[in-house]
C-alpha positions in Angstrom: -8.0 15.6 -20.0 -11.3 15.3 -21.9 -9.3 14.3 -25.0 -8.3 11.0 -23.2 -11.9 10.0 -22.6 -13.2 10.8 -26.1 -13.2 7.1 -27.2 -15.7 6.2 -24.5 -19.4 6.0 -25.0 -21.3 9.2 -24.3 -23.4 7.7 -21.4 -20.3 6.3 -19.6 -18.4 9.5 -20.0 -21.3 11.7 -18.8 -21.8 9.4 -15.8 -18.1 9.5 -14.8 -17.9 13.3 -15.2 -21.1 14.0 -13.2 -20.0 11.8 -10.3 -16.5 13.0 -9.9 -15.7 14.5 -6.5 -18.4 12.5 -4.7 -17.5 9.9 -2.1 -18.6 6.9 -4.0 -18.1 8.0 -7.6 -18.4 6.0 -10.8 -14.8 6.9 -11.6 -13.6 5.3 -8.4 -15.5 2.1 -9.2 -14.0 2.0 -12.7 -10.5 2.5 -11.4 -11.0 -0.2 -8.8 -12.3 -2.6 -11.5 -9.3 -1.8 -13.7 -6.9 -2.6 -10.9 -8.7 -5.8 -10.1 -8.6 -6.9 -13.7 -4.9 -6.0 -13.9 -4.0 -7.9 -10.7 -5.8 -11.2 -11.5 -3.3 -12.5 -14.1 -0.3 -11.8 -11.9 -2.0 -13.7 -9.0 -2.8 -16.6 -11.2 0.8 -16.8 -12.5 2.1 -16.6 -8.9 -0.3 -19.4 -7.8 0.7 -21.6 -10.7 4.4 -21.1 -10.3 4.4 -20.8 -6.4 6.9 -23.7 -5.8 9.4 -22.3 -8.3 9.0 -18.8 -6.8 9.5 -20.1 -3.3 12.6 -22.1 -4.2 14.1 -19.1 -6.1 13.4 -16.9 -3.1 15.1 -19.4 -0.7 18.1 -19.6 -3.0 18.5 -15.9 -3.1 18.0 -15.5 0.7 20.5 -18.4 1.3 23.1 -16.6 -0.8 22.5 -13.3 1.1 22.8 -15.1 4.5 26.0 -16.9 3.4 27.5 -13.6 2.2 26.6 -11.9 5.6 28.4 -14.7 7.5 31.7 -14.0 5.7 
């Protein structure tokens, strides 16, 4: 696994390696930050296109309900 982190700066790598296994580790904070940065664009897209998403969801649900009635 050390090969994966070779591209990082020495200070960051040393900090993450020394704090692994602790309750509030630097690695956990980095992972949380990455997940946050990854989720924001999807949430923005969902917010911008919310009306289209809701209408699409209702169309799909309406077809499922109609098929169940048959």
